[in-house]
N, C-alpha and C positions, 0 to 999 in steps of 0.2 A: 540199089537197095540201101535204105537208110538204117544205120546202126543205132539202137536205142541207147539213150544216155543212162548211166548208172544213177540210182536214186541218191539223194543227198545224204541219207543215213549211211550208206556204204562209204561215201567219200569221207564223212566225219569219222566213222569207225577206223578207216585206214589212216587218217591223219592222227587220230589218238594213239593207235598202235605204233605208228612211226615215232611219235613224241615219247612214248613210254620206252621204246627200244633205245632211242638215243639217250634218254636220261639214265638208263641202266649202264651205259658205257662209261659214265663218269666214275672215277676211282678216288680213293682217299689220298692218292699221290698229290692232289692239288693242295692238301694241307701241308705238304713238305716244301712247297714253293715259298720264296720270300714274300713279305707283305706287299712290296711294290717292286716294279722292274728296276728301279734305281737303287734298291737296297741289296746288300750282299746276303748270300745264304749263310747262316750261322748254324752249322750242324752240332748236335750234342755229341760229346765224346765220352768214352769210358775212361777209367783211371789209367789204362794202358795206352790211351791216345787213339783208340779205334773209333771210327764214326758209328754212332748208334742210330738206328732207324727210329726216329721220333719226330714229332712236330718241331719246327725251328723255335729257338728262343729269341726274344727281342734283343736287338743289338743295343748296347749301352754306350758304344763308342760314338764320338762325334764324327770322326772321319770314317769313310767307307773302307772296309778291309775285305778284299776279295781273295784272300789266301786261306788255304785249309789249315786246321790246327796242326801243331807239331805232333809227330808220332814217335815216341821213344823206341818202338819196336824196329823202326827203320835203322836205328843206330847199330843194331846187332847184326847187320849184314856182314857176312864173312868176306875177307879179302880174297881177291882172285888168286888162283894157284900160280905159283912161281914157275915160269917156263925157262928151260935151259936152251939157249939158242944154238949151242954146239951139239945138242942131242937130236938124233933123227928119230922122231916118235913113230911108233907103229900105230895101225888103226885102232887096236884095242886100247892103247894108251890114250889116244886122242878122244875116244869115246868116253873113257873113264874121266878124263879132264873135263870134258863138256858136261857130263852128268853131275860131277861134283861141284861145278861152278854155277850151273843153272838148273833149278828144279823143273822148269818147263821142258828142258831137253830130256831130263830123266823120265818125266811122265810120258813124253812123246815116244821115247825109245822103248819104254815098257809097254806102251799101247800098240806099237808096231808089230 
C-alpha cells in the first residue's frame, strides 16, 4: 500500500514554523560577545570594580589584553584565622573556624 505524500503547503508551513522557532532561540547575549574572535572582551565595570552587564565597549588599546579589570573589593578579603599547632581542636571549634574562614562553608552548614 502506498502512503500519500504530504502537500507542498504543509511542508512549507512546517519549514516556516521551524525557522521561526529557531530564530526565537537567539538571545541578546550575542551583543555581549567581542566584535571579533581575536579581540578581547572588555566588560564595563562599576566604580567598585564589579563587572556590569552591558554591551562591550570598543578597545582603544593597540595590544590585546585578555585580563579582567582589577576589583578593589577583592583586596578586602580577610586573613585566614591563626591556628595553634599545639592545640587539639574539638569538632565545634573546627566548624567555627571553617565557617568564619569560608562563606560557602557557612552557607552549606546552615543549609544542611
